[in-house]
ROVEXSE-116713 format. One record per residue (C-alpha): residue number from 1; x, y, z. Coordinates in steps of 0.1 Angstrom, whole numbers. Each point is the difference from the previous one (the first is absolute). Layout:
R;guro;u;v;w
R;NUM;X;Y;Z;
...
//
This chain:
R;guro;u;v;w
R;1;760;993;1419;
R;2;10;18;32;
R;3;-2;-3;37;
R;4;-1;25;29;
R;5;27;-12;24;
R;6;-18;12;31;
R;7;-31;-19;-10;
R;8;5;-26;-28;
R;9;-28;11;-24;
R;10;4;-13;-36;
R;11;-17;13;-31;
R;12;8;7;-37;
R;13;-3;28;-24;
R;14;-37;-8;-8;
R;15;-10;11;36;
R;16;-27;-26;-1;
R;17;12;-22;29;
R;18;18;2;34;
R;19;15;-29;18;
R;20;13;3;36;
R;21;25;-24;15;
R;22;-8;-9;36;
R;23;-25;-15;24;
R;24;-35;7;-11;
R;25;-13;7;35;
R;26;26;26;7;
R;27;-3;17;-33;
R;28;-38;0;-2;
R;29;0;18;33;
R;30;16;29;-18;
R;31;-29;4;-25;
R;32;-29;24;7;
R;33;-35;-12;7;
R;34;-24;-7;-29;
R;35;27;4;-27;
R;36;-4;-31;-22;
R;37;-30;-13;-20;
R;38;7;-37;2;
R;39;23;-26;15;
R;40;8;-30;-22;
R;41;26;-24;15;
R;42;14;-35;3;
R;43;11;-2;36;
R;44;19;-27;17;
R;45;-22;-30;6;
R;46;15;-11;33;
R;47;7;-36;-13;
R;48;38;1;1;
R;49;-1;0;-38;
R;50;32;-18;-13;
R;51;18;8;32;
R;52;-1;38;-6;
R;53;4;21;32;
R;54;-24;26;-13;
R;55;-28;-26;0;
R;56;4;-11;36;
R;57;28;-25;-2;
R;58;33;9;17;
R;59;15;30;17;
R;60;-22;31;1;
R;61;-31;-18;-12;
R;62;-6;-31;22;
R;63;-30;15;18;
R;64;-21;-1;-32;
R;65;1;-38;2;
R;66;-27;3;27;
R;67;-35;5;-13;
R;68;-10;25;27;
R;69;33;19;-5;
R;70;-5;1;-37;
R;71;-35;15;5;
R;72;14;25;25;
R;73;27;10;-25;
R;74;-25;3;-27;
R;75;-22;23;22;
R;76;30;23;5;
R;77;8;6;-37;
R;78;-37;0;-9;
R;79;-6;28;26;
R;80;26;21;-18;
R;81;-17;-7;-33;
R;82;-33;10;15;
R;83;14;33;11;
R;84;16;10;-33;
R;85;-29;-12;-21;
R;86;-26;26;-10;
R;87;-35;-7;14;
R;88;-15;-28;-22;
R;89;34;-10;-13;
R;90;4;-37;-7;
R;91;27;-25;11;
R;92;8;-31;-21;
R;93;23;-25;17;
R;94;11;-34;-13;
R;95;2;-28;25;
R;96;7;-37;5;
R;97;-29;-24;5;
R;98;18;-12;32;
R;99;1;34;17;
R;100;-26;20;-18;
R;101;-24;-1;29;
R;102;27;17;21;
R;103;6;26;-27;
R;104;-38;7;-1;
R;105;-3;3;38;
R;106;30;23;2;
R;107;-13;23;-27;
R;108;-35;1;16;
R;109;14;6;35;
R;110;20;30;-14;
R;111;-34;16;-9;
R;112;-4;-7;-37;
R;113;-32;-15;-12;
R;114;2;-34;-17;
R;115;-18;3;-33;
R;116;7;-31;-20;
R;117;25;-28;-8;
R;118;13;-5;-35;
R;119;16;-32;-12;
R;120;31;-2;-23;
R;121;1;-35;-15;
R;122;31;-12;-18;
R;123;3;-38;4;
R;124;37;-2;-6;
R;125;14;2;35;
R;126;24;-26;13;
R;127;-8;-20;32;
R;128;24;9;28;
R;129;0;-35;15;
R;130;20;-31;-5;
R;131;-16;-33;-9;
R;132;-6;-24;29;
R;133;-3;-38;0;
R;134;-32;-14;-14;
R;135;-5;27;-25;
R;136;-7;26;26;
R;137;10;36;7;
R;138;-7;27;26;
R;139;-12;27;-23;
R;140;-20;7;-31;
R;141;13;18;-31;
R;142;-8;37;1;
R;143;-23;13;-28;
R;144;-14;33;12;
R;145;6;31;21;
R;146;-27;20;18;
R;147;0;38;-3;
R;148;-16;19;28;
R;149;-21;31;-10;
R;150;-5;24;29;
R;151;-10;37;2;
R;152;6;29;23;
R;153;-34;12;15;
R;154;-18;26;-21;
R;155;-3;36;8;
R;156;-38;1;0;
R;157;-19;-16;-29;
R;158;17;-17;-30;
R;159;-12;29;-22;
R;160;14;26;23;
R;161;33;-19;4;
R;162;4;-3;-38;
R;163;-6;37;-4;
R;164;24;11;28;
R;165;28;-26;-4;
R;166;-7;-18;-33;
R;167;3;-33;19;
R;168;-24;-26;15;
R;169;-13;-19;-31;
R;170;15;-24;-24;
R;171;7;8;-37;
R;172;-24;-25;-14;
R;173;-3;14;-36;
R;174;37;3;-4;
R;175;6;-36;11;
R;176;-26;-19;-18;
R;177;12;-33;-16;
R;178;-14;-8;-34;
R;179;-29;23;9;
R;180;-8;-18;32;
R;181;-1;15;35;
R;182;33;-6;17;
R;183;-1;-31;22;
R;184;19;-12;31;
R;185;20;-25;-21;
R;186;32;5;-20;
R;187;16;-28;-20;
R;188;35;-5;-13;
R;189;9;-19;-31;
R;190;27;-27;3;
R;191;34;11;-12;
R;192;-2;-23;-31;
R;193;-32;16;-14;
R;194;4;18;-33;
R;195;-19;9;-31;
R;196;-33;-8;15;
R;197;10;-36;9;
R;198;2;-8;37;
R;199;24;-24;16;
R;200;-15;-32;15;
R;201;3;13;36;
R;202;-13;35;-7;
R;203;-27;8;26;
R;204;-20;20;-26;
R;205;-2;-29;-24;
R;206;-9;-24;29;
R;207;-27;23;14;
R;208;-15;7;-35;
R;209;-1;-38;-7;
R;210;-17;-7;33;
R;211;-27;27;-6;
R;212;-3;6;-37;
R;213;-33;18;4;
R;214;14;25;26;
R;215;35;4;-16;
R;216;18;13;31;
R;217;27;15;-22;
R;218;-23;29;-7;
R;219;12;12;34;
R;220;32;21;2;
R;221;30;-21;-10;
R;222;37;6;-8;
R;223;32;-20;-3;
R;224;24;-5;29;
R;225;30;23;0;
R;226;24;-13;-27;
R;227;37;2;2;
R;228;0;28;-26;
R;229;-25;20;21;
R;230;19;-6;33;
R;231;33;10;-14;
R;232;-9;29;-23;
R;233;22;30;9;
R;234;25;-22;20;
R;235;26;-5;-27;
R;236;27;19;20;
R;237;-6;-20;32;
R;238;22;-30;8;
R;239;-13;-36;-5;
R;240;-6;-17;33;
R;241;-10;-35;10;
R;242;-37;-3;6;
R;243;-4;-24;29;
R;244;-38;-2;-4;
R;245;3;-14;-34;
R;246;32;-20;5;
R;247;2;-32;-21;
R;248;27;-26;-7;
R;249;14;26;-24;
R;250;5;34;18;
R;251;-25;26;-11;
R;252;12;37;-2;
R;253;-22;30;0;
R;254;3;38;3;
R;255;-33;4;17;
R;256;2;-24;29;
R;257;-31;11;19;
R;258;-19;-32;7;
R;259;-36;12;-2;
R;260;-3;23;-31;
R;261;-36;6;-9;
R;262;-12;4;-36;
R;263;0;37;-12;
R;264;-34;-5;-17;
R;265;-16;-13;33;
R;266;14;29;19;
R;267;-12;25;-26;
R;268;-35;-14;3;
R;269;1;3;38;
R;270;15;35;0;
R;271;-26;12;-25;
R;272;-28;-16;20;
R;273;7;19;33;
R;274;19;32;-10;
R;275;-17;31;-14;
R;276;15;15;-31;
R;277;32;20;8;
R;278;0;-15;35;
R;279;29;-11;21;
R;280;7;-37;7;
R;281;21;-10;30;
R;282;17;-34;3;
R;283;17;-3;34;
R;284;16;-34;-10;
R;285;11;9;-35;
R;286;22;-30;-8;
R;287;12;2;-36;
R;288;-24;28;-9;
R;289;-28;-16;-18;
R;290;-27;21;17;
R;291;19;31;-11;
R;292;2;-11;-36;
R;293;-38;-7;0;
R;294;-7;34;16;
R;295;18;22;-25;
R;296;-11;-21;-30;
R;297;-36;7;12;
R;298;8;37;4;
R;299;3;0;38;
R;300;28;13;21;
R;301;20;-25;21;
R;302;17;1;34;
R;303;17;-33;11;
R;304;20;-10;31;
R;305;24;-30;0;
R;306;23;-9;28;
R;307;21;-27;-17;
R;308;31;15;-18;
R;309;2;-30;-23;
R;310;-33;9;-15;
R;311;5;38;-3;
R;312;22;-1;-31;
R;313;-23;-25;-16;
R;314;-31;22;7;
R;315;17;32;-12;
R;316;12;-16;-32;
R;317;-35;-14;-8;
R;318;-18;32;10;
R;319;23;21;-22;
R;320;-4;-23;-30;
R;321;-38;-2;2;
R;322;-5;37;7;
R;323;19;8;-31;
R;324;-19;-26;-20;
R;325;-33;16;12;
R;326;12;35;-8;
R;327;11;-10;-35;
R;328;-34;-17;-6;
R;329;-19;31;11;
//
């Protein structure tokens, strides 16, 4: 792993990924027009998540606490995504139910076309509210995250755009689930599911039981990111206290990123919107899961991450999985 000291760009000897340390708006501005095939990202949600400054709580991020400011900030980074996307290129962005309408308006105001909304249902989230007298609380338990699907306007017809740029349509055949047309719904098994037996609180088990004739689990489903998946490749990194998962007994992790998405989910999304051999951009790369998904699916990856504490984690994970993918090919 190496870095250019003038511009901190990280990669490894596989040459299948690049990770740039810095502010995504400043660094995306250095990219040429129409140079990436897809953007797949998990941006800050503007909810002050666990007091993190990058999510609108504290110095440098307080303006995101305002809904209108969050939409304006979203418009700014989405406009850069619009510029660097090829005509017909898709953008996938995760969001919070609380601020998703602002995310959508910001992306649309930037000039991208809103195409659809996908739902990732997991069911194992913890409520971020204390109990109040009388068996009351101010919030519900989170159980899903919406994913915005948007597209840069086409260059002519869909057929012409596909011929000229190889973008503009979704990879339906490559993303079928058990032979079915891919749907807007993605489900996650509970952590305790194993050997075909689901835990009592698994959303897939509960949905199938409620609609046995429909069997919703025939939709795309995967497990939430396990500790093994989160930490693969991070053996040389120090153990750190994970405040998000703090309990009476201190919990230590090497990958302390609080919102790690499942690799299988990201692989499915990357394959859905990115043409073969295409380039995937993630302007909020976090611990690198989008990049892992990209090169496992045979796509190139360019990520930007501003938080130094996540750069080492992302590089370690990207290096590990890139070599795993290379050894398997």
